[in-house]
C-alpha positions, 0 to 999 in steps of 0.5 A: 390903462387905469391903475387898478389892481388884479382880482385874486382868482383861480381856474381849473383845466379839467381833462376827461379820459380822452385828454379833452378839456371841459369848456362852458359857454357863458350866459352873460356873453353874446360872443361864441366864446367858451371858457374853462371854470374859473372865478374870483377867490373869497377873502383868505381862500386857498387857491385850490379850494377856490378852484374846486368851489368854482368848479362845483358852482359852475359845473355841478362837478363835486371835488370827489370826481376830480384828481389834481394833477398839477398846479401852475408854478406862477400866477397868470394875469389878464387885463380887461378891455378898458370899457369893462373895467368897473362893470364886471365886478363890484370893485374896479379891478383891471383884470385877474391874477389867477392860480391855475390847476390841471385836473383829471375828471373821474366821473362821466358826462352825467355828473356835469350839471350846468343848471346850478342855483346860479348858472353861468353857462348855457352850454358845455362841451369837451374841446381839444387843448389846442383849440382853447385860445380860439374859443376864449374871448380875445382879451383872454387868449394869451392867458389860455396860451400861457395855461397850455404852456404851463401844463404842456407836459401833461397834455 
């Protein structure tokens, strides 16, 4: 593995009233992979602020429709496959170190709008938490298993 660092990032596990998790299907990935809202932090950005910003940028869901339930006690990491290092982001990070938040969605499906000014997803759905590791790209499977373990008491 190339000796690069991890890009600071945040993610949001958003639950609907039925306990299902919001996932989107990325536009830039030909795989049938789905992911939770997540992304890199701006310089000096607080992880919660970054997670809420990413949520709104990717899903159109505004922070007033979200109730934070928990924060993962530790940052979680994933490594990119070697062939993606230097191609995914401007800097050649080896992967991401993410701070994850669990939140309840207080709105309804009509409040979701993935047709944002800079869309990242082509489709979205609610999924059962146990399905998440099978839905994500293979190199993030352990990360999603770790997120599920971190929030198990609330799921």
